[in-house]
Structures are given as C-alpha cells and as structure tokens.
N, C-alpha and C positions, 0 to 999 in steps of 0.2 A: 708430634704429637705435642700440643701443649697442655700444661696444667690445667687450662680452662675449657677443655674440649669436651665435658659431658654438659655444658650450656650450650645444648643444639635450642634452636629455635621452638620446638614443641616443649621443651624441659623449661624454658623463659616463660614458654606461654602459661604453661600450667602452671608455674609458681606464681606468676603474678594475677592470672587469674583469682586463685588462693585470696591473694593478698588482696585485691581487691573484692571478692566475695564478703569477709569480715570487715575491715576500714568502710567502704560504703554502704555496707549491709547495717552493720553499726549505728551508722548516721541517720538512717530513716528509722531508725525505732523513736529520735525524736520526741517525734509529734504521738506516739504514743505516751509519754511522760505530762505532755503540758495540761493535760485534766487532772490528772492526780498530785502531780506535784503541787500544780494552783491552790487547789483543794485543800492536801493537807499542809501545805505551810502558810495558807491565809492569804495566798498573792494573785492579782487580778492576772486575767491571761497576760498582758501587756509585757509581765516582768519574765516571763519563760522564753516569751516571743522573740521581744530584745537579746535575751543571753542568745536563743538559739542567731538572731539577725545577726551580732557583731562576730560569732561564729562563724558564719559565712563568708563575713567583709575582713577577717582576719585571716581564713582561708585565702580568699583573694589577694589580698594584697601582697601574702607572703607566696604567694606561687611562682611570681617569677623568679623570685630569690632563691627559692628550693631548687627551680628549675635550672638557674645557670650554673648553680654547683653540682647538679648532677650533670648536665651537660657535661662539664669539666670534669669530673676528675668521678664519676660514677655515681649509680643511684644507690647501691648498697647501703652505706652510712648513712645515707640522707634520709631512706626507708625505715631501718632500722630506728634511728631515733626520733621517725615520727610517729612510730609505734611504742616506743617508749611514754613518748609525751602524750598521747591517744590514751594509753593507757592510766599515765597521772592524772590526767583530768576528768576522766568517766570515776576514777577512785575519789578526786575532791567533788565531784557532781553531787555522788551518794552521801559526801560529807557535810554538804551544805545546806543552811538554814537561816540566810540572809540575802537578801536581792544584790549584794555584794559579793557574795559567794556563789552565789551560781552563776551570776556575769563572768566574773574571772573564772573560773572552770570550764564552765560552757565555752564563754566566747574565746576568752586568750588563751587558755593550754590545750584544750579539745580541737581548736580551731587550728594552732601551728604543728600539731599533729595529725590531721587532716589533710592539710596543704602537702605536708613532705611525705601522704602514703595515697595520694589522689590521683585520677586518671594522668594529667599533664605527665607527672613524672614515670607510672608506670606505662603508660603506652608508647613514651619515646622508647622504653628500652625493646620493648614489641617492636616496633615498628621499624627500629636498626636492625632487628634480627632476622630479618627475612627481606625479599625483592620486593620493588614497587608492584608487579603482577599480584604478591600474595598479601602484601601491607594490609589493602583495605578490610578483608575476611579475617586476617586477624586481630587489627584491632576493634573489628565486630564483634568476635570472639571474647577479646578480653574487656571488651564494656559489658559483654552481657553477666561474665562474673559479677559483676557490681549488682547488676539483677538479681542476681543466685544468690546474691546474700541479701536481699527484699527479701525473697521467697524463703530463706531457714531461719534467716536471723530475727525478724518480723515478729512470726508467731512464735519464735524460742523467747523472745524478750518478753511479749506476754503473755506467756507461759510464767514468768516467773515475777510479773507485774502482780498477776490475778492469785496467782499462789503468795507470795512474800513481799509484795512489794516494789515498788519502782528501785527501789534502793540497792534491792537482793541482783535486779538486771542489769544494773550498770555495773556491779561490783564483777559478777558474774563474765561480763564482756571485756573489765581491766583486764582480765585475769587472760581470757583468750588471746588479747593482744600478745601481748608477753610470751603466748605461747607458737604464736608464727613470725618471732623474729627469722629463726633459723632459713626459715626458707629465703629471707633476703638476699642467699650465697649465690641465689641462681641469675639475681638480677647485679651481683656486683662487679666491680671493673669496669677501670676507664673504657667508655663509650665508643664503641665501631661502629665503623656502615658496612651494609651487607658487602659479600665478596662480588667484586665486579661493578662497585657503583660507581662514578664518576662524581667526584667529591671535590670541590672550593673549597680552602679551607677559610675561615673569617674568622677575627676575632670576636668578642660579643659586642663590641662599637657598631662595629660595621654589619653586624647581623641584624641590630634593632635599627638602625637606620634605613637600613636596604628594609624591610620591614611596615615604617613609619611610611617611607616613599610609597607604598604599593597599596594604591587606593582601593582594591580590591581585599587585602587586610587588614585594613580598616574600618571597610565596610563588615567585614566575617565577625571583628572582635564586637564590632559595637551592634550589631544583631544576636550574638551568644548572650547581652545582657538578658532578652528577653527570654531566652530558654531557663537560665537562672532564675527569673524573675515568678515562672510560669509551674516551673519543677517545683522550686522551695515551697511556692505558697501551696501546692496543693500536697506535698507530701508534709508540711508543717501543721496545715490548717483544717484539711481532711477529714481526720479524724473528729475535732473538735464541732466543725460544720454537722458532719453526718449524727456528734452527739446530739446537737442542739434541734436535729429532725426528726430526731426521736427513732435514731438508728443504734443499734448496744454495741458498746464495746469492743464485742468480740468482731461483728462484722464491719465492723469500722478498721480490725486489724488485718482481714482478712481483706478487707480491699486492696491497702497496702500492698499485700502479698501479692494480690492478682493484677498489680502495678508491677511488680516484681519479675512476678511469672511469666505474664506475657512481654515486658520486656527483655527476657532471654531470647524470645524470636524474633522481636521486634530490631532487635542489637543486630542480630546475625543475617537479617532480611534488608536492613538498612546499609550491613556494610556488604553486602555482596550488591548491591544496587551500585552501591557508591564505584564499585570495581568495575561496574559495567557501563554506566549512565553519567552523566553531571552530577557531580557532586555539589553542586549550586543548586541547580534544580532541583536534585534530591529532598537538599534543605527547605528548600521554599515550600514545596509538596506537603513535608511534615509538618511547617509550623503553619499553614491553612488546614490542614486536618486535623490537626489540636484544637484551635478557636472553631471547628465544626463543633466537632467533639463536644466541648464544654459548652456552646450553646445548647444544644440540645438536652445536657444535661440537666441545666438551669432551666429550663422553658417547662419541663418536665415535671409532677410529684416524686418528689425523694422515697425509695422506696427501698429495702433490702437488694431487692435484684435491679433496679437502676444502677443503687451503689455499685455494685459490682461489675454488671455491664460496662459502667462509666470508667471505673478501675482496671475495665481489661484493656479497652479502645486506647486510654493514658498511656497503659504499660508499654500498647505495642509502638508508640513515639515518644516514650518517655526521656531514654539516653539513646535513641538515633542520631540524635546532633552531635553525638561524641566521636564516633566513627567517622562521621561526614566530615567533623572540623578539624579534626586532630590529623586526618587524611587530606582535607584539603591544604592545612599548613605543608605538609610533609611535599604535597605534591609541588608547592607554591616553591617552597625555599627549603627541599631537602630535609635530612636530618641531623644535622651535625649540630643545631640550637632550636630540632624539635621541643623540647623538654619547655626551655625559654618562651619560646613563641609561642607556643601552646599554652603558656601558663599566662602571656599578656592575654590572652584571650579567654582566657578562664578568669581572668582576675575583673571584665567584665561581667562575665557569668556572676558570680560572685556578690556583684555588688547592685546585679537584679535581684538577686538569692537573697541579699540583707533586707532590699527593698520588701519583697516581694512577703517575706516569714515577719520583718518588723509593722510595715504596716498592715496586713493581715489582723493581726495582734491589736493596732492600734483602732484601725477600721471598725473592728469589730467591738470594742471596748467602749468607742462613740457611738455607735450607732445602733449596735445589737447584731447585726445583719455583715455579711460576704458581700452583699450584692456590688458593690465598685470593683471590690479587687475582682470578681470573677468577669466584669465586662472589661476592666483594666486588662487582663489577659487577654481576653478575644481580641481585642483593638490592637493591642500591643504584637498578636502574633501575625495578625495581616501585615503589619508595618514590616516586620521581619522577611516576611516572605518578596516582600516587595524590594526589601534592601540586597539580597544574595541573587538577586536578576541580572546587576551587571557586572559582577565580580569577574577579572579574568583571572583564570584558573591554569591558563600554560605556566610549567616552569619557568622561575626568573632567568634571564640571560646573564652568567657572567662571563665576560671574555676572556678576563685574569684572574688568575688566583690570588689573592689577598695574603698576604704575609700574617701570620699568629703571632700576635704581639706577648 
C-alpha cells in the first residue's frame, strides 16, 4: 500500500467538489456587488463591470499556464496558491476605493486565483481518478459542486451585504478561502491515469500540436466562447436587470440561487446523458434550449415569478456544458494533458465571459437597456449549436508512443 492510497476516487471527488463549491460559488456573488459598490463609490456601472470582465479574461488567459503546471507536477500546489491569491484579492476588493484599485484587485489578483482553482484544474484530477465509463458522471457531480456554491454562497453573501455591507461579505469569503486550503491534499501528487488505461505519453508541444490539428477541437474551443458570453452576462447582470425592472434585491439574489440549485440537477443530468449519448449532440441541444429560454423570458413581462422561472430553466443548462466539454476533450485526447487542453477551451470561454460582462455594462450605460445583449446571447446560442454538429468525437489514433522530453 502506498502512502497515497487514501486518495480514492470518492475522496478526490468529495474534496474537489467542496473546493469548487466555494471558489465558483464566491465568483457568482460578484453580480450582487455591482449595484451597491457602484452606488457607494459613486461609479458608473461600467467601472465594476470592466473589473469583472478583466477578471474573466485574466482567468482564461492564465488557465492553460496553470493547467500545464498541474498536468506535469500535480494540482495540489496550484490550487493552494490559487486559494491564497483568491483570498488576497477579495480582501483587496473590500479595501478598494478607486477604479484602479478595484480593477487590480478584482481583475488581476482574483482572476489569477480563480484560474488556479477552477474547473479545468479540478476536473482533470477527477477525470484521471476514474475509468472512462464512470468519467462523465464524476465530472457531472464535480461540476454540480460549483452550482451548489451558488445555492449556498450567494444567499450567504447577500445576508452579509444586507446586514453589514459588501465589504463584510468579501472579507468573510476571503477567510473561507484560506480555511479550505487543507482540502488540496486530496488533489495533490503527480498526475496518474486510471489503472488499466492505455496511455501514450506525449510532451507539451506534441499535445498542443495534435489538438490544434484536430478540426473538432478547434470547433469545440470556439463554440465554448458562447457559453462564457451567455453565462457570465446572465450571472453578472441579471441582478441589475431585475433591479431596473422593479424587482427587489432579495428576489434577485434568490434568482441567482435558483440558477445554482437547478444547475445541480442539470450537471447530473447532462453528465449522465454525456455518458450514454453523443456529447457533441447533447451540447448542441443545450445551446438551443438556452436560446429558447432567453427568448421566452424577454418577450414576457418581468415579474418575481417570471424571474425565478427563468432562473430555474437557466440553471438546468448553466454549467451543463462543463462535464460535456471537458468529457469530450478527455474522450478525444485522453487525460494526460486534460487540464491544459480543457484550459485552452476555457480561455475561449473566458474571452466570451469578458465580452459578456464588459459589453453588458457598456451597452447598459450607453442605452439604458440590455436588449442588445439579450438578443446577442440568443443568436450566438444557435450558432454554437450548429458548430458542434460536425465535431469528430472519436479518440485520436496514436500508432506510436512519443518520447517525453
């Protein structure tokens, strides 16, 4: 028995899910800060919107870097460093009183922290811990952990915002980030594939060259841009959209929680479907359903009830792309460089997130409305559905093992 035998797939899954619960859950609270921080500091909506947008961009651009380190040396130290950066960034956000301060703390520091604690890093560890037969379901469960954070962390943060102000909420979350650092022991250690897996070793350059030469991977990465645009626009601007529609802040926070609550079920369902049916077709259907949901929401009067119903249906599809996209990467290329290759896809996702959040604030400041953004999200959803159809999801053939440099 090795000294690492306690890291069973269930232990890894449990700790990974808890990390995602807090790290992603905390990210979903940022939409709650948009209105109060802008009002108290006397900023336009676009100031904090840009900080959030820059955060998602830094998050995405640094993702392949963190992913490559985790793939080669293990995720434990990467995630630990990320949690510390995340905590420092939240503390700095609470102390920021200028546009530059909030941009650096939110955009740069927490952006780097989120990147090191996010889905590509965590899901790669979970994906390697189990066989291909169980992988899609395990990825779905771990993805649901992020949604559980939305259900738990968003109302938790709203309580502190309402009771003591947004700075108190940020500081409490910073402390919690430090508190979960010990959980990273479960995802530590040099990456290994599941027992019995037939692995052809590659070096980093070979893995990147192979992926970029795969047309299906390029389509998958490009389409993931749309997921970021849609989800981060909704997550970042739905509270303000509801506020301008006459919906109170408590209902808005519950709407975000509903997204998280129903996304728990959504991740399980989409993860299970991805294990039984074609992942590319499931992704195409998901994007179509998203666009239809938005059309119905914006065409009807906005009420407390319609907001919560929209949030529920959105939640069923919110992170369903994550187990399907990450599972498809692993299915095509294997798990050796899963964190890095899914990291490149996540970079595309975060570029979309940057534009969704930033343009949401910019369009609102210029027009006083989110109409252009809603219809952009609808059209892009249908385009993404079409892009998934021609993807070749068969595993790549590697007739000869490549030497690791």
